[in-house]
N, C-alpha and C positions, 0 to 999 in steps of 0.2 A: 627448588633447591638449593641446598646451604652448603656449600663447599669450604667456608670461612675456617680460617685458624690464623695461630701467629704465622704459620709458615705461609701460608696465602696470602694474608693481609688483604683478602677481598671474601665478598659472598656475592654469586652469582646467583642468577634466575633466569630460565630459559624456556620461551614458550614460540609453539608453532603455531600457526592458524590452520582450521581444518582441511583446505585442500593444498596443503604447504605451499601457498603462496608468500604469507607475510612472515617474519619472525621478529620477536621483541627479546631483546638482553637486557637485565638490569643488573648493574653492580653498584657497588658501596666501595668505592678506594678507600684503603687505611694504610696507615705508616705507623711508623713507632717514635714517639717522642718520650725520652728518657725511659721510664718505665711502664709509660700509659702506651695506648694505642688508641690514635686518633681517626676515626671515622670522619669521611666528606660525605656530603648530601648522595642521596642516592640519583643515580645517573641512569636512563633508561635510553636505550638504543634501536630503533625499529630498522628492518632493512628487508629486501624481495631476497626469497632463496630460488624464482623463478630467473631461467635466463633471458626473457625479454617478454614484452608485451604479446606476442604471437602465442606464448605458451599461456599466457592469461586467456586469451582467445578460445584457446582450445577448452580450457576447463568453462567456460560459460555454455559454449558451443556444444559441448558435448551431454549435454543433461537437458534433454527435451520435456521429462514431467519432472515433478517435485516442487518443493517450494523455493522460489528464487532465494531466499535469503539462506539459505544453504551454502551459497557460494557469496557470501558477504566479504570474505577477503578478497576474493579476484575482484569483485565490483567496487570495494575501495582502490585496489590498484589502478584500475579502468579510470576513475574520476581522478586521483593524484594525476597519472598521465595525461589526462587532458586538460587540466587545470594549469599544466607546465606550459602548453603552447602546442603538445602535439597532437597531431589528428586520429582518430579513431583507426585501426586495422579495418582493412578493406572488406572483409567479411563482416565486420558489424554493421559499417556504413551499407553494405548491399543488403543486410536483413533489416535496416532500417527504413529501405524504401521497397521492401518487398510486397508482394499480395500475401496480407496476413489472415484471411478469411477462415482458412482451416488451420491455422496454426494453433498449436497447443498453450494452454492457459499459462505455462512456465515462457514461452517466446514471447506472448504479447506482453507480460510484464518485463521481462527484458528489455525488450524493445523501448516500453515506456520509460524505463530508468534513465535509458542509452538519449533518449530525446531529452529528459531533464536534465543531463549532464549538458545539453549543447544551449538550451536555454536562456540560461544569464550571457551568454556571450551574442546572444542572439537580440535581447532587449533594445530598443530603439529604432532597430533594422528593420523595417516593414516588410522587406524583401524575403526576410527570414523567419523573423520573428511570427506572424501570422502563421504560415504552414506548418510552422513546430506546434503551437498550440493548437490547431486543427488536430493535426494528428494523434495530439494526446488527448485532445478530447475524444475522439472516434475511438482510441483505446479504452479511454475511460467507458463509452458506452457499451462497449464487447464485453468488457469484464464484466460490468454490471447487468448485461443482460445474461451470460454464462453463469454468474452466480445465480441468478433466478431460474435458470434450465436445470442446472445440474446440483445444486445445493437445496434452494429452498422447495421447488415443487417436488422432488422425491420427498423430502420430509414432511410433507403436509400429508400424506400419506398413511403416516406413521400413528398408532392410537396416542403416543407421548404429547404429539403436538397437536393431534386434536382437543386433546383435553385441554393443552394450555391456551389455545384458541377461544376456549370458553372463559377463562379467567385472566386475560390480557388483551385488553380492547386496543393497545399500540401493535399488537399482530395483526389485527384487523388493518390497520392504517398500512401499515409497511407491505403486506401484500398488496392491497388496491396500489399503492405508489410504485410497487416494483412491477407488477400487471401494467401497469399503464405506460411507464417507461418502456418496457419491451413493446409495446403497440407502437410507441413514438418510433422507434428503433427498427420497427419490422413495419412500417405502414403499407407497403407493397405486398406481402404476405398474403398469399390465400387462406392458408390456414392460419387462422387466429385461435385455436381452442388451449394452446399453451397459454395465452392469458385470459382466456374465455372460463377454464374451470377454478381459476380465482375468484373471478368475480362471482361466481356462481357459490362458492364457497362462503363469500362475505356477505351474497343476498345483497350484491350492487349490480347493476345495470351498467355492462359494457360501454365505454362512450365510443360515441360514431367518429368523435373527434377528439385524440387522447391528448391533442394540444393545448385544450381547453379545461379538461377536465382537472377538478380540484378538490383533494382529499383530507386538505390539512390547512392549519389557519397559519397567519405570519405570526411567530412567534415573539414580537415587538407590539402590532397593533392589532393582530386579530383579522386582519381582511385575508380573505381568499388566496391561496398561491398555488397557481397552476405549474405543475410539472415542466421545467424548461431546461435542467440538467440535474446529473445523478451528483454534483459536488456542491452545488449549492440551492438556495432556492430565492426567490426574489420577488416582493409582493408588490401591487399596484400603486403604494407607496414609496417605493426603492429604498424598502430595509433588506438588506442583505443575511442570508443566516446558512453557514454551512449545513449541510447534510451527512448523516451516518454513511460512511462509506459498506455499512453492510446492511442496512435497512431502508436506508431513505428517509428517516425520519429528520425531522430539523433538531439540530442541535441549539441547546439554550446559552447564548454568549455568556449571559449575566451569572450561570451557575458552573461555573468552570469544574466542580466536583461531580458533575454529571457529563462529563465529556472525558471520551479516550482522544489518545491523538497516536498516531503511527511514527515511529521513532524511525522510519527511514524517509517516507515520502511527506511526513506531514499531515494526511489523510487525518480527518475528525471522525470518532463512532461515538454512539451514546452509551453512557451506564446505565445498565438494568436499573430501574426505579425498585424501592423496597418491594419486595415481593413479589416484585413482576419476573417471572420466568421464562425464556426464550428458548431453551432446550438447545438443539443443534444447528439452532438459526443464528445465532451468534457462538463465535468463535474470538481466538485470541491473536489472529492476524487479518490485516489490511487487505481488503479486496482487490486493490489495485497493485502492490507490491509484496504481499506477503509478511510486509514489515511488521514487529509485533507490536500493540495496542497499547499503550501505558497512561495511565492516570498521572495527571499532574506535570506533563511536559509544557 
């Protein structure tokens, strides 16, 4: 919006965030000098439109479904509020310690975001850092298992994905990794048919001990790599490689062009190779936080 003129001597621009939490105002102050109009450098002002953190807390808690990134303005307000030295509001603190076994995807991702906010302050303090990392790891496991159950498995029944499985060997590897990780997270489950169907589709035996199963090799030395984490792989020689947040495939650190990175939490994803189609099994959002996956970050 440009309302600049010789009478106003300024150009203004105003933007309000989607949930009405933040406001940005741009101006170019100008003034007359003889017969000229001299403009100063652009100035940008950012401020809050909400009355306080309790209102922002209501924004993030009143949505139990949808993408977490639909509330980026509220999340940024909470981040700035927390790093200024304030404590998170009581409802959010209680959410971080609640039983999340039946929580929605949105709630799991919100709690993970809140825990990550607290992590930098806890680094070096064994009493707080270790529990935070354990909670984040548990949430990563839950979110990856839900992706397998709610996104991957239903897609396997579609003709499109069944056809892609015949031409994309990486899809076989990804399906075996996802099913193996589900088994690791549900070792006490009596009904393992959720994982068994994937092994049958790939004509592979279901491992008796998923902690020892290996379906891929180290990206550096080609040693076998057991599934130990949904975020990274570690071979017997100690080489670490990030795992894709959607497929669990290893990303190749030496080939940055074949990677995407979450703009919100930094999780890594693979870029499909030339001629390799994944259909609905790959999308533009991070499994762990709904952040956009961007090439070249």
